[in-house]
PLY file of the C-alpha trace (Angstrom):
ply
format ascii 1.0
element vertex 537
property float x
property float y
property float z
element edge 536
property int vertex1
property int vertex2
end_header
71.52 65.78 86.32
73.02 69.14 87.04
73.73 72.82 85.77
75.70 76.01 87.03
75.02 79.79 87.25
74.48 82.01 84.17
74.67 85.80 84.73
71.70 88.06 84.50
71.23 91.69 85.43
68.43 92.25 87.92
65.50 94.56 88.39
65.24 96.01 84.89
62.06 96.98 83.11
59.52 94.27 82.47
60.84 91.85 79.89
60.84 88.11 79.39
64.23 86.48 79.74
65.31 82.97 78.79
62.87 80.12 79.21
60.03 82.03 80.79
61.94 84.00 83.44
60.31 87.40 83.65
61.81 90.40 85.38
58.96 92.36 86.92
58.72 96.15 86.60
61.63 98.04 88.18
61.05 98.88 91.79
60.09 102.46 92.57
62.80 104.76 93.82
64.65 107.98 93.09
65.91 108.75 89.60
68.76 106.45 88.65
67.87 103.92 91.37
66.18 101.26 89.24
68.42 98.58 90.74
67.76 99.62 94.37
66.46 96.72 96.42
63.06 96.72 98.07
62.92 96.65 101.87
61.31 94.84 103.51
61.64 92.52 100.57
62.25 88.88 101.46
59.31 86.66 102.35
57.18 89.70 103.19
56.81 93.24 101.89
55.24 96.21 103.66
52.12 95.70 101.55
51.93 92.15 102.92
52.14 93.42 106.50
49.47 96.02 105.79
47.19 93.28 104.48
47.84 91.03 107.48
47.14 93.84 109.95
43.93 94.92 108.24
42.55 91.39 108.01
43.47 90.42 111.58
42.01 93.66 112.95
38.81 92.93 111.02
38.68 89.41 112.44
38.60 88.07 108.88
39.25 84.41 108.17
41.52 82.62 107.57
43.92 85.38 108.70
42.50 85.41 112.23
42.98 81.65 112.55
46.58 82.08 111.38
47.12 84.87 113.89
45.68 82.75 116.71
48.11 79.99 115.78
51.00 82.46 116.03
49.88 83.85 119.40
49.47 80.33 120.79
53.07 79.41 119.97
55.24 79.73 123.08
58.16 81.08 121.07
56.16 84.18 120.13
56.00 85.45 123.72
57.61 88.84 124.32
59.26 87.43 127.47
61.42 85.04 125.43
65.04 84.91 126.62
67.66 83.94 124.00
70.51 81.50 124.63
73.21 82.51 122.12
76.17 80.26 121.30
79.70 81.01 120.11
79.69 77.80 118.07
76.67 76.13 116.54
77.22 72.39 116.02
74.99 70.33 113.75
75.87 66.64 113.36
78.43 64.72 115.38
79.74 65.29 118.91
78.34 68.23 120.82
75.38 68.89 118.55
73.47 71.92 119.81
71.93 73.47 116.69
68.33 73.10 117.89
69.07 75.77 120.49
69.82 78.23 117.69
66.82 77.14 115.62
64.47 77.78 118.54
65.83 81.30 119.07
65.54 82.09 115.35
61.90 80.98 115.45
61.34 83.19 118.49
62.92 86.19 116.77
60.79 85.72 113.65
57.57 85.13 115.54
58.05 88.16 117.79
58.95 90.26 114.74
55.68 89.18 113.09
53.64 89.99 116.18
55.24 93.45 116.41
54.77 94.19 112.73
51.10 93.18 112.76
49.98 94.36 116.21
52.39 97.25 116.78
53.15 95.90 120.27
56.59 97.30 121.16
57.26 94.51 123.66
57.42 92.01 120.78
59.61 94.32 118.71
62.01 94.66 121.63
62.07 90.89 122.09
62.90 90.22 118.43
65.57 92.93 118.45
67.21 91.58 121.61
67.30 87.99 120.31
68.99 89.08 117.09
71.42 91.44 118.84
72.59 88.82 121.34
73.24 86.31 118.57
75.19 88.74 116.39
77.27 89.70 119.42
78.07 86.07 120.28
78.13 83.69 117.30
81.52 83.05 115.72
81.25 79.78 113.79
79.06 76.88 112.62
80.60 73.43 112.94
79.83 69.70 112.90
79.91 66.95 110.31
78.56 67.43 106.77
75.26 68.54 108.33
76.94 71.83 109.23
76.17 72.94 105.68
72.47 72.31 106.29
72.69 74.47 109.41
74.48 77.18 107.46
71.78 77.15 104.78
68.64 76.88 106.91
69.73 79.28 109.63
71.23 81.72 107.13
67.97 82.42 105.29
65.89 82.32 108.46
68.16 84.69 110.41
68.21 87.08 107.44
64.41 87.10 107.15
63.95 87.93 110.83
66.53 90.71 110.51
64.86 92.10 107.38
61.60 92.58 109.30
63.48 94.40 112.09
65.47 96.64 109.74
65.33 100.20 111.13
63.94 99.18 114.53
65.37 101.33 117.37
68.39 99.65 118.90
68.71 96.86 116.33
72.36 96.60 115.28
71.86 95.83 111.59
75.50 96.44 110.70
76.73 93.86 113.22
74.07 91.41 112.10
75.13 91.75 108.49
78.73 91.13 109.54
77.69 87.89 111.27
75.92 86.64 108.15
78.78 87.67 105.85
81.54 86.12 107.97
79.86 83.05 109.50
77.16 81.94 107.04
77.93 83.17 103.55
81.44 81.60 103.30
79.91 78.20 104.18
77.10 78.67 101.66
79.47 79.72 98.90
81.88 76.86 99.61
79.13 74.25 99.55
77.70 75.29 96.20
81.18 75.33 94.69
82.66 72.21 96.31
79.76 70.13 97.72
81.94 69.08 100.64
84.39 67.40 98.28
81.83 64.84 97.12
80.47 63.96 93.68
78.27 66.77 92.44
75.23 64.47 92.45
75.89 63.13 95.96
73.81 65.71 97.82
70.04 65.80 97.47
68.17 68.86 96.20
67.31 70.17 99.65
71.01 70.72 100.52
71.42 73.08 97.59
68.04 74.73 98.08
68.53 75.87 101.67
72.01 77.09 100.72
70.73 79.02 97.71
68.03 80.58 99.89
70.65 81.69 102.39
72.81 83.37 99.73
69.78 85.13 98.24
68.53 86.32 101.64
71.98 87.56 102.69
72.30 89.36 99.37
68.98 91.13 99.92
69.69 92.06 103.55
73.16 93.37 102.65
72.08 95.10 99.40
74.60 92.92 97.57
73.57 92.45 93.94
76.43 90.03 93.24
75.14 87.56 95.82
71.61 87.87 94.50
72.85 87.14 90.98
74.90 84.21 92.28
71.81 82.62 93.83
69.54 83.32 90.84
72.10 82.00 88.37
72.52 78.81 90.37
68.76 78.28 90.40
68.77 78.46 86.61
71.98 76.64 85.73
73.67 75.29 88.87
75.40 71.92 88.67
73.91 70.58 91.90
70.52 69.00 92.42
68.91 72.19 93.70
68.90 73.94 90.33
65.45 73.88 88.78
66.11 71.45 85.91
67.74 68.97 88.29
65.25 69.39 91.14
62.46 68.64 88.63
64.25 66.31 86.20
61.22 64.71 84.46
57.82 65.94 83.28
54.74 63.71 83.15
51.11 63.78 81.98
51.61 66.12 79.08
53.96 68.34 81.02
51.53 69.14 83.87
53.39 67.21 86.59
57.10 67.38 87.38
58.83 64.53 89.20
60.70 65.85 92.24
64.35 64.84 92.62
63.88 63.29 96.08
60.59 61.52 95.36
62.26 58.12 95.34
63.95 58.89 98.66
61.03 59.85 100.93
58.23 62.39 101.15
59.50 64.27 104.19
62.56 65.47 102.30
60.57 65.99 99.10
58.05 68.30 100.74
60.67 70.21 102.71
62.62 70.77 99.50
59.51 72.02 97.72
59.03 74.44 100.60
62.60 75.75 100.34
62.26 76.30 96.61
59.07 78.22 97.38
60.97 80.37 99.88
63.63 81.04 97.26
61.10 81.97 94.56
59.05 84.16 96.90
62.10 86.19 98.00
63.17 86.61 94.39
59.64 87.64 93.38
59.60 90.37 96.01
62.76 91.77 94.44
61.19 91.78 90.98
62.56 88.45 89.71
60.07 85.82 88.54
61.58 82.38 89.15
58.19 80.88 90.00
57.45 81.05 86.27
60.90 80.06 85.01
61.10 77.25 82.44
57.34 77.15 81.86
56.35 77.13 85.55
58.52 74.09 86.16
58.51 74.59 89.94
54.70 74.66 89.92
54.70 71.30 88.12
57.10 69.83 90.68
55.01 71.11 93.58
51.81 69.74 91.99
53.47 66.33 91.66
54.57 66.23 95.31
51.24 67.55 96.58
49.23 65.10 94.50
51.15 62.06 95.73
51.07 63.21 99.35
47.30 63.66 99.11
47.10 59.92 98.48
46.79 59.92 94.71
48.95 58.01 92.26
51.58 59.71 90.12
53.90 58.38 87.39
57.56 57.78 88.16
60.57 57.59 85.86
63.59 55.59 87.06
66.01 58.06 88.61
69.76 57.41 88.33
72.64 59.24 89.95
76.19 58.80 91.23
76.76 58.66 94.96
79.66 59.00 97.40
83.33 59.83 96.98
83.74 56.84 94.65
80.84 58.04 92.48
79.17 54.65 92.56
76.00 54.55 90.40
72.65 54.31 92.18
69.06 54.25 90.97
65.49 54.43 92.24
62.79 52.61 90.29
59.68 53.53 92.32
58.42 56.52 94.26
58.87 56.21 98.01
55.85 56.10 100.34
58.02 56.84 103.39
56.73 59.94 105.19
53.75 60.24 102.86
51.37 62.99 103.97
54.06 65.13 105.60
52.50 68.41 106.79
54.82 71.37 106.24
53.89 75.04 106.78
54.64 76.39 103.31
51.80 75.33 101.04
49.89 78.61 101.54
52.85 80.48 100.09
52.97 78.32 96.96
49.20 78.21 96.44
48.75 81.95 96.89
51.32 82.64 94.22
50.16 80.24 91.54
46.47 80.01 92.39
45.77 83.59 93.47
48.46 85.98 92.24
48.70 84.19 88.93
45.20 82.68 88.75
46.50 79.30 87.56
44.80 75.95 88.11
46.76 74.09 90.79
44.25 71.65 92.30
46.68 69.54 94.33
48.60 72.50 95.72
45.32 74.17 96.64
44.00 71.01 98.30
47.19 70.56 100.30
47.11 74.20 101.38
43.58 73.69 102.70
44.56 70.44 104.37
47.37 71.94 106.49
45.63 75.26 107.27
45.93 77.19 109.47
49.68 76.78 109.25
51.79 76.96 112.39
55.53 77.51 112.69
58.66 76.50 114.58
57.68 74.42 117.60
54.35 73.27 116.16
55.59 70.31 114.12
57.66 67.13 114.45
61.23 66.34 113.50
61.48 69.03 110.84
59.61 71.63 112.89
62.33 74.28 112.48
63.04 73.76 108.78
60.50 76.47 107.93
59.46 79.72 109.60
55.81 78.93 108.85
52.52 80.79 109.56
51.75 80.99 105.85
47.96 81.11 106.34
48.45 84.42 108.13
51.28 85.82 106.03
50.57 84.67 102.46
46.79 84.36 102.10
45.65 86.83 99.46
42.11 85.64 98.79
39.66 83.38 100.52
40.06 79.95 98.99
36.29 79.54 98.93
35.47 82.23 96.41
38.71 83.66 95.03
37.28 87.18 95.32
40.55 89.07 95.20
41.11 89.09 98.93
38.29 91.54 99.59
39.77 94.11 97.20
36.30 94.72 95.78
33.25 95.23 97.96
29.71 95.34 96.60
27.49 98.34 97.07
30.26 100.92 96.72
31.42 103.05 93.80
34.96 103.03 92.45
37.14 104.45 89.73
39.68 102.09 88.17
43.18 103.45 87.56
45.72 101.67 85.38
48.65 100.35 87.41
51.30 100.86 84.74
49.82 103.99 83.16
49.14 106.19 86.24
46.53 108.94 86.07
44.63 107.09 83.35
41.38 105.34 84.16
38.55 103.32 82.70
36.40 106.03 81.08
32.71 106.26 80.14
33.63 105.20 76.60
35.23 102.00 77.97
38.70 103.15 77.01
41.68 104.28 79.05
41.92 108.03 79.61
42.22 110.91 82.07
38.47 111.28 82.71
37.54 108.49 85.09
34.07 107.03 85.12
32.69 106.05 88.52
31.38 102.49 88.59
29.15 100.90 91.19
30.33 97.43 92.23
27.47 94.92 92.44
27.28 91.13 92.79
27.96 89.43 89.49
24.92 89.06 87.24
25.94 85.50 86.33
27.77 84.56 89.54
27.16 86.21 92.94
30.74 85.34 93.89
31.90 87.55 91.04
31.30 91.22 90.29
29.57 93.43 87.76
30.37 97.12 87.27
27.60 99.64 86.51
27.88 103.29 85.46
25.55 106.15 86.46
23.29 105.45 83.46
22.79 101.83 84.44
25.06 100.46 81.71
27.26 97.47 82.53
30.90 97.01 81.68
30.99 93.93 79.47
32.91 92.31 76.65
31.65 91.66 73.14
33.84 90.13 70.46
36.62 90.47 73.08
36.31 94.27 73.12
35.28 96.06 76.33
32.23 98.32 76.16
29.24 99.59 78.16
25.77 98.26 77.36
22.32 98.17 78.95
21.34 94.83 80.43
19.18 92.98 77.88
18.34 90.26 80.39
19.90 87.42 78.41
22.08 84.77 80.00
24.85 85.65 77.56
24.84 89.32 78.59
24.97 88.39 82.26
28.04 86.23 81.67
29.69 88.88 79.50
29.22 91.45 82.29
30.48 89.30 85.19
34.10 89.15 86.30
36.09 87.49 89.04
38.54 89.73 90.89
42.10 88.45 91.04
45.07 89.94 92.87
46.80 92.61 90.78
50.52 93.23 90.43
50.72 95.82 93.22
49.06 96.14 96.61
45.46 97.28 96.36
45.09 96.40 92.68
42.83 93.87 90.97
42.63 92.00 87.70
39.21 91.31 86.17
38.87 87.78 84.81
35.92 86.91 82.58
33.43 84.41 83.99
32.57 82.90 80.62
36.12 83.02 79.25
38.37 81.88 82.12
42.00 83.00 81.83
40.94 86.04 79.77
41.39 89.37 81.53
40.41 92.98 80.92
43.65 94.67 79.82
44.66 97.83 78.04
46.57 98.02 74.78
47.32 101.68 74.34
44.02 103.33 75.27
41.90 100.39 74.07
40.42 97.94 76.56
40.18 94.32 75.46
39.44 90.91 76.92
42.68 89.10 76.17
43.97 85.62 76.90
46.44 85.69 79.78
50.11 85.71 78.89
52.68 84.61 81.43
54.57 87.91 81.25
55.05 90.80 83.65
53.86 93.22 80.95
50.51 91.45 80.54
49.95 91.25 84.30
50.64 94.98 84.64
48.44 95.86 81.63
45.56 93.97 83.25
45.90 95.44 86.77
43.78 98.34 87.99
43.57 100.21 91.30
39.99 100.63 92.57
39.72 104.03 94.31
0 1
1 2
2 3
3 4
4 5
5 6
6 7
7 8
8 9
9 10
10 11
11 12
12 13
13 14
14 15
15 16
16 17
17 18
18 19
19 20
20 21
21 22
22 23
23 24
24 25
25 26
26 27
27 28
28 29
29 30
30 31
31 32
32 33
33 34
34 35
35 36
36 37
37 38
38 39
39 40
40 41
41 42
42 43
43 44
44 45
45 46
46 47
47 48
48 49
49 50
50 51
51 52
52 53
53 54
54 55
55 56
56 57
57 58
58 59
59 60
60 61
61 62
62 63
63 64
64 65
65 66
66 67
67 68
68 69
69 70
70 71
71 72
72 73
73 74
74 75
75 76
76 77
77 78
78 79
79 80
80 81
81 82
82 83
83 84
84 85
85 86
86 87
87 88
88 89
89 90
90 91
91 92
92 93
93 94
94 95
95 96
96 97
97 98
98 99
99 100
100 101
101 102
102 103
103 104
104 105
105 106
106 107
107 108
108 109
109 110
110 111
111 112
112 113
113 114
114 115
115 116
116 117
117 118
118 119
119 120
120 121
121 122
122 123
123 124
124 125
125 126
126 127
127 128
128 129
129 130
130 131
131 132
132 133
133 134
134 135
135 136
136 137
137 138
138 139
139 140
140 141
141 142
142 143
143 144
144 145
145 146
146 147
147 148
148 149
149 150
150 151
151 152
152 153
153 154
154 155
155 156
156 157
157 158
158 159
159 160
160 161
161 162
162 163
163 164
164 165
165 166
166 167
167 168
168 169
169 170
170 171
171 172
172 173
173 174
174 175
175 176
176 177
177 178
178 179
179 180
180 181
181 182
182 183
183 184
184 185
185 186
186 187
187 188
188 189
189 190
190 191
191 192
192 193
193 194
194 195
195 196
196 197
197 198
198 199
199 200
200 201
201 202
202 203
203 204
204 205
205 206
206 207
207 208
208 209
209 210
210 211
211 212
212 213
213 214
214 215
215 216
216 217
217 218
218 219
219 220
220 221
221 222
222 223
223 224
224 225
225 226
226 227
227 228
228 229
229 230
230 231
231 232
232 233
233 234
234 235
235 236
236 237
237 238
238 239
239 240
240 241
241 242
242 243
243 244
244 245
245 246
246 247
247 248
248 249
249 250
250 251
251 252
252 253
253 254
254 255
255 256
256 257
257 258
258 259
259 260
260 261
261 262
262 263
263 264
264 265
265 266
266 267
267 268
268 269
269 270
270 271
271 272
272 273
273 274
274 275
275 276
276 277
277 278
278 279
279 280
280 281
281 282
282 283
283 284
284 285
285 286
286 287
287 288
288 289
289 290
290 291
291 292
292 293
293 294
294 295
295 296
296 297
297 298
298 299
299 300
300 301
301 302
302 303
303 304
304 305
305 306
306 307
307 308
308 309
309 310
310 311
311 312
312 313
313 314
314 315
315 316
316 317
317 318
318 319
319 320
320 321
321 322
322 323
323 324
324 325
325 326
326 327
327 328
328 329
329 330
330 331
331 332
332 333
333 334
334 335
335 336
336 337
337 338
338 339
339 340
340 341
341 342
342 343
343 344
344 345
345 346
346 347
347 348
348 349
349 350
350 351
351 352
352 353
353 354
354 355
355 356
356 357
357 358
358 359
359 360
360 361
361 362
362 363
363 364
364 365
365 366
366 367
367 368
368 369
369 370
370 371
371 372
372 373
373 374
374 375
375 376
376 377
377 378
378 379
379 380
380 381
381 382
382 383
383 384
384 385
385 386
386 387
387 388
388 389
389 390
390 391
391 392
392 393
393 394
394 395
395 396
396 397
397 398
398 399
399 400
400 401
401 402
402 403
403 404
404 405
405 406
406 407
407 408
408 409
409 410
410 411
411 412
412 413
413 414
414 415
415 416
416 417
417 418
418 419
419 420
420 421
421 422
422 423
423 424
424 425
425 426
426 427
427 428
428 429
429 430
430 431
431 432
432 433
433 434
434 435
435 436
436 437
437 438
438 439
439 440
440 441
441 442
442 443
443 444
444 445
445 446
446 447
447 448
448 449
449 450
450 451
451 452
452 453
453 454
454 455
455 456
456 457
457 458
458 459
459 460
460 461
461 462
462 463
463 464
464 465
465 466
466 467
467 468
468 469
469 470
470 471
471 472
472 473
473 474
474 475
475 476
476 477
477 478
478 479
479 480
480 481
481 482
482 483
483 484
484 485
485 486
486 487
487 488
488 489
489 490
490 491
491 492
492 493
493 494
494 495
495 496
496 497
497 498
498 499
499 500
500 501
501 502
502 503
503 504
504 505
505 506
506 507
507 508
508 509
509 510
510 511
511 512
512 513
513 514
514 515
515 516
516 517
517 518
518 519
519 520
520 521
521 522
522 523
523 524
524 525
525 526
526 527
527 528
528 529
529 530
530 531
531 532
532 533
533 534
534 535
535 536
């Protein structure tokens, strides 16, 4: 039921590694800096903040609804006053960890409001909360639950700090020291020792929050070794948080993956799914595709949990493990209905990766994302209200769920050139190839689907596919031509880019192979996604 870390170098050129783990294209930077980390680069990148700001300023939905939810949360007020502690205690006598969780939520929420609105009062509030905690906190204590505090607060603190990196007066060096001396040693010890218990004693969520903390600390501190430690554990760790143990069984032809805590209760199952999403999203923003690892195994686990919590039935395989210091065998023979329907603020993150960025069919994840939207954050939920930072409708939405139109990246009635993302300064040309002489194309509503798009050149010819080759032809008025010349816009690999998916051949995209343009079946590789991404300009 368990595996441990295998090494892998990070941030190299786009290749496929192991069982479906793709390393995305190396991040931009000066010569010789291919392994430099991206900042901000945890849950949110600068491109994400630019998108949020543009959509909120435009009053576009659902971003505006997500923004309103953030503004309504009392912890997002710029007048927030932190209450730092020297010792955080979770579990046992003197428990006070909620006090820290509330301040972390306030720091994150004020950081978001500053980054999106530009209001300095919120930036100052987030900075001051983080500075007072790094100046005060010395240890995290309590019973075994102290490791949960170390994991949850570690990744959340680091994410708030990553947003505030470079802000005037923010003491990043002292904050890093706090994470490296208070949180990381606890995280490292837990993954290696599991509090002295049997390796299978602790549920997946214990590992997952700990892994997320190590990854986030590694990113904040530009520490490749810690990033590799977290990624390796995800792939081969011996505890229940590693991917093959968190999703131990596949069902229904491999489309659903039974979650490790499904026989326990649904509150813990959904929270664990959310933490794995946090882990995968942070890795993705550093060029590491763990969402797709092992044939999208996380996606299958999330679909399973979402489907059951939507009220549908799912298969269940008897789950056996050893428990406690005596390693007594235990087993669960049925899925647990306890906590069924738990509403956590992380489904937008998972849906917008698989359903929008990747264009995959994830009906249960999509339905659950719609059900809990607009997502709130710390202070808006029940007993687990501080387990997640939240506000995913605002921060992760990349396309309107209603039409999947690429998040507004294409607008009808305007003219655009289309530049290759991974072959800069080459464009779609008038001969429907890739070259230096760009053809200007007018974007119009799709001939076969008004929610899609058709592209027309100055001579009135439409970009279309025929025998899976891309070409320009005059509209002959047939239904087949209209379908051949209609595409849905999907999010591309970089900000401001799109991928053109065929209406009549779903999961086939316009992509370049050398200078040829083809309609090819999607491959789950970074190379294919880059080949099929174009910047409209």
